[in-house]
N, C-alpha and C positions, 0 to 999 in steps of 0.2 A: 396102331390095333386099337380097333374100337371094340366096347364092349357094348351091345346091343341089349335093351331091357324094352322088349315089346309086351306091353301092360294091358291088363283086360280089357275089352271090345263088348261096351253093352249089343246087343242084340235084341229084336223083339219091338213090341209095336203097344199101342195103347198104356192101361194101365200098368203089366207088368214091366214094359219100358221105366215110369216112373216111379215105382216101386226099387227096382234096382239102381237108378239115377241118385236117388235120397238115399240109401243106406248105404252107397258109396262112398259118401261124401259130396260137397258141393264143387273141388278143383281137383281133378283127377289126373294123375301122368299118362298120356299115350306112350310117348316112346321117351327111355331115358340113352344119352351118348356118352359115355364117357371114357378117355384115355386105359389102357390097360398095363402101361409101362410110359415111365417117366425118369428122366435125371436128377439126381438132387439140384435144386436153384431153379427146376422148371416152371414155368407158368402152363397149367393144362389148361382145357376147355373142356365143358359139359356142355350140352347141347338137351337140353329139355322142351317136350314139346305137352300139355296142358291144355282141358278142354274142361269149360264150366258146363256142371252137370244140374245146374238150374235157372230159374229166371227167378229175377227178385222185384217184378212188376210193382209199384205200390208197396215196398218192406226197406227203403233206400237202399242208399249206394253198399257198394260192394268195393272191397278190398282184397286181394289175393294174399295170399304167406307165399313163400320158398323160405326153405330151410335147408340148412346142410351140416351134418356132422363131420367134425374135421378134427385131424390129428392135429395136437399142441404145438406150435411152432407155423402153422401153416393159415393160411389167411385167403378174404375175397378178394378180388380187386374190385374196387367202384371206379365209377358208375355201372350197376346191373339194369339193363335195361330189357324189357321185354317190346315183341310187336305181334301183330295180326289181328285178330280181331278187334280185341285192347292192348293199347300201346301205355308204356307208363317204366316208371322208375322202379327199384327194389329199395328200402329205404334200409340200412341196420336199425330193431328193434330190438333192444333191452328186454323190457318187460315179457317176451314174447322167447326169446333167446333162453328167459330163466324159465319160463315155463316149461322149454321144451325140456330143461336139464331134466326136472323132474319128473317127465313122462318117460321118458329115452336119455340115458347117458350108460357111457363105459369112461374106464379111466383110463387118461390120456385123450382124449378128447373130447371138445366141448362144440357146442350149436352156433353158428350162425343165423339168423331168421332172419329177414329180409320182410317188409310191410310195403306192398304196393300202390299204385295209386286211386284213388276211389271212382268207381264207374259207376252210371248209374243209366240206362237199364241193364242187365244183365238177361243176355239170353241162351237158352240152354245150348248146349252140345257145340259152342263158337270156342276155335284155337285162338291160344295165343301161343309164342314161343319164344326162346331165349338162349343167351350162351351166359353159362357164369364163368369166368376166368378165378383159376385159385392157384396162389404161390404155394408153391412144397417149401420143405426148409433142408436143409444140408446134412439131412440125415437119412441114410437107406433104408428101406424095408419094405413089408407089403401092412400093406394099408388096407383098410374097410369102410370106404362111406359112407353113410347115409342119406336118403334126401325125404323129403316130405312136402308136398304142395296142400295149402289149406286156403281158407277162406276167413272174413269175419260175418259169414252169414247169419240170420237169426235162428233159424229151426238145428240144424246141423253142422252151423259152423265153430271155429275155433280148432285148435292144432290135436284138439282130442278127438277128432274127428277129419282128420285128414291121412292122406292118402300116401304110407310111409313105404320106400325101399330101402331094403339094408343090406349090410353086408357087399357093397358093390365092391370087387377089388382095383387095385392098384399095386404095379411095384415099381419101387423107387432105387434107383441104382445111380452109384457114383459118379459124377462128372468128373473131369480133367479137362484141363484148357489152361491158358494165359491171356492176355491182352495188354496191350501198348498204351498209354497213354500220354502224350497225342498216340493216336496210330499213322500220322505223317507230320510233317514236318517241310516250311522251306515258304518261299525258296530260299536258298543261299547262295551267294556270289563266290567261287574262288577256282583258282587255276592248279594245274597239275603240279606234283610235290608237294603239296600244300596239305596241311591236315586242320580239320574244320571240330568241334567239339558242340556238342549236342546234348542235351536233360531229357532224361525218359524218366515215368514210373512203370513198372510191372506190374501185373496186378494175376494172381494166383485166381482163378475162375472155379478150380475145382473144389469139390468136397473134405478132400485131406492135403496134409500138409505135403507138399511136393517142392522139389527143387528143378532148376531148370538149365539145360542146356543152353548157351549165348555163344552165335556166330553170325556173323556179318560179311555183306560186300567190302572191296578197298581195306583190306586190312585191318578192319575195325577191332580196338580195345576197349571191353567195358572195364567200368571201374564203379567199385562198391566204393564211395569215397575217396578215399588215394588208392587203394589197392587196385589194382587189374585183375578181374577175374574172367574164367572161362565157364562154370558154372556160378548159380544163385546161391546163396545159402539155403537153409531150407523155410518157406516161405507158408505162412499160415493160412486157411482157408477163407479166399475173399478179400486178401490183408493182400496190403501194395509195398513196395521197395523203391525208393530213386535210385537210379543209374546215370553214370553219364557216359559216353559214346565217343569215341575221337576215331573219325576215317582217315585215312589220308589218300588224296589224290590219285587214280593213278597216272601216268604219262598217255596220253591218246584220248582222253576221257572228253566226250562233246563233241568232238572233231564233226563227226556227221550227226547232231543233234544238234538241238536251240538247247536242251535241257536233260538230266541222265538222273533216275531214279535207282540209288542201291536203296537196297533191305539190310535190315537186321530182325533176327530169328531169333525166339526162344521154343523152345520144345522140352514139352514133360518127361523127366525122367522116368517117374510113375505110368505114364502112357505115352510113349515116342511117337504114335501119328499123331498127337495132337501140338501141333506149332500153330505160332504166332506172330507175325510179320508186322512191321513199323519201316516206312520209305521217308525218303528225304528228295525234294525237287530241287536239283543242283545246276546252276545255272556257270557251266565252265570254259572258261577262254584264257589265251594266254595274256589277255588285257582287258583293261575292263574298260570300255565305252560309256561316258555317261551325257546322256540323251539330254540337254537341258536347253533344248532354244524354244519351247514349247507349241512347238509346230508350227512357229508364226515366223517366217517360212519354214517346213520343216527339211531340214541339211543333213539330217543322219545319213543318205545313200551317199553323200562324197566322202564323208569316212569311211561307210562300210564297202564302198568298192576301190579304194584306195589300199584298206587293210586286207582287203580279198587279193588284189594284187599282185601286192605281198605276200603272201602267205601266212598270212596271222592270223590264228582264228580269237574270237573272240566274244565277252560275254558282253549283253546289253544292261546296262540300269536308266531306267526311262524317266525322268522327273516327274513329267505330266502325269505317269501312269502312278506311279509310288509316293507323290509328294512330298519327298525330301531328298537329300544328298543321301549317298552311302557313309555311315559311319568310319571311325578309323579303322576299327576292326575288319570288316570288311574291305577296307584300302587294304591295309595289309594282309591279304590274301593274294596279291598282285603283286609281280615282281616292279 
């Protein structure tokens, strides 16, 4: 859902238009589009359309300023670019940010102010637009952001003459969920009746301490250290824990496919609708056929046709593709 602030529009002609533009400052926000809701840890996007309100012919180069009053712990994701009649990049300017702190500040917030590239000439009523990406923190609540545009014009330039739009609200709610690292492992070569063990890391992507229910295909057993578990211990926000998982390959696995993909799942106890999945690329066969002929010539079909005729299911290790022979751990997966 978006909040749209439609800013005033100058109307009229002649001297009355010029007077209105000069009094309103040199860079005016025409539209400002900020989300009204987000989850903790989200990156939100605010779009701004601004218009130049003067011409600078003969008085030097012009640089736009854009400032955002952010809650402490939030940050602007750089680079920040703008396009349109003028194109450039906003670069954080500590002096301008300090100046805004003296002009407008409130507890628990700070100013991020970027200065744009120099442009010469500037022509009146030309449009530029940009999208600012803002990283929230891990605290839920209702926040009120302020935005300002200004420039370094000689007459009515500076932040004190900027176009300030205050108290644009956004409600940030808790997020829940988990992630596996890595989320995919393989390939793994094995045979029915054997077990294999993989190592994973589970991350709590939520903003609160959470516990996760652990389930998986193929009689998966989860270990924290050497202790088998079905639930994780409490995990702090954005923290990770190492786990090892042992899977037992069932009879008949892989008979109809070249490979199979068992899954493991971590489900949030705080928010049961949030689950994370990791998968394994597993090559299953009763025997392991090692293809080391380098395809000069390729004689694999002689062996596969014989195994097919005998009804023996096989997994293939192709050394021309994998570049090495299977190790002892892999060989031990086959009788």
